[in-house]
N, C-alpha and C positions, 0 to 999 in steps of 0.2 A: 806744282806751280804755286807760288805765293801770289795772291791777288791783293792789290791795294785798293783804296777807296775809289780811285779813278776806274779801275777795271770793273769793280762792282757796280759803279754808276753806269758804265757803258752797258753792262749786261742787263741792268734793269730796263734800259731803253730798248735794247734789241729783243728781249724776250716778249715785249708787248708788240713791237713792230720792227722786224728786222730790216725794214726799208728806210728807217730813220737815216737821213744823210749825216755823214761824219761831221760836217760843219755845224749842223744844228745841234748835234750831241755835244760837240766841243764848246759851243756857246753856253749851253746849259751847265756843263760841269767844269768849265775853265781850262780847256785844252785847245790847241790848234787842231784843225781838221786832219792835218798830217799825223799828229801825235795820236789822234783817235784811230785813224786808219792803221797805223803801225800796231797799236794795242789790239785792235780787232784781228788783224792778221796773226799776231802772237797767240791770242786766245783760240783761234781756229786751229793753228798748228799744234798747240798743246792739248787739243781735244776738249777744252772747256766748252767751246761752242761745238756741239756735235753735228748739227745739221741746221739748215735754214729752209723752211718749207712754207708753202701756201696751205692754209687750213681750209678744206673744202667742205661745204654743207652736204652731208651725206644724202639728204632728201633730193637735193638738186641734181645728183648724178645717179639716182636710182637705188640707193642703199638706205632706206628708211628704218630698217630693223636693226636694233643694237641688242646684242646678246652677251651676257656674262656667263662664262662656262668654267666650271670647276672639274678637274680631272683627277682620278685616282689610278695609279699604276700598280700592277701586280707585284712588281719588283723594281727596285730603284738602281739597277745596274748602270754604271757610268756610260757604257756604250749605248744603251737603250735611251737614256736621258739625252745624251748628246745627239743621237739620231733624231729624236723628237724635236729638239730645239732647232736643228737644221731644217726639218720639215716645216715648222711654224714660220721660220724666217722666209721661206719660199712661197707661202700662201698669202696672197693679197687680201683675202677676207679677214685675216687675223691682224687686227690693228695693234694689239698689245698682247704679249705673252710673258707671264711671270712664273718662274720656277720658285715654289714657295715651301716653307716648312709648315707643318701642322697637319690637319686632317686630309688635305688635298695636296697633290704633287705639283699641279700647274693650275694657273688661273688665266683665262683668255678673255679678251674683249674682241668680239667679231661684229662685222657688219654684213647684212644679207639683204637681198632684194625682197624676199618673201620667206614665209615659214617653209614652203616647199623647197626653196633653195637651201635653207638651213638644214632641212632633213637630208637632202642629197649630200651636203657637206658632211654631216655626221656619219652617213653610211660610207662615204669615200675615205674619211679620215679616222674617225673614232672606231667604227665597227670593224674596220679592216686591220686595226692595230691590236693584236692579241695581248699586248701589255696593258692596255686600258681596260680596267675592270669595272669602272663606274664613271659616269659624268653627270653633272647636274647643271641645268640651264636656267638662267633667270632672264626674262625678257624685260628690257628697259621700256617703261611707259613714257618717260619724259626725261631728257637729258637736261637736268636743272643747271648743272655747271659742267663745262668741259674745258679744261685748261691744261697747259703744260708749263705755266709760269711758276717760278719758285719765289718764295718770300725773301728776296735778297735785300 
């Protein structure tokens, strides 16, 4: 999909606050509310806008612990990798999962209520998977910046 300057302007507004009303965006960028709504619908249908969510403070809902986990697999067979990807998609503790090149095969961002909960997670997910030969965990002390906005 080819994006013009109006599309990019709309995306800049929406990624900061997806509740910006179309008429307010239109006034700022020089389009009618109807034209903005039409463009937003097209951006959603094309998959440019993938999802619109409320960002919840993890501490407020009992998940203060943020963990960065690097995983190494014994062998990178396609079915093994695909099965692990599906498993990660199904686990709500896993906030982000990246299949990466380099020393590790996967990098995860997880949230947990406590270290005991994280240990239970590692036993249920990592230790039971015979293809995982190593994992390394980094505990986040302070989330200095947490963002999904792109420099459009």
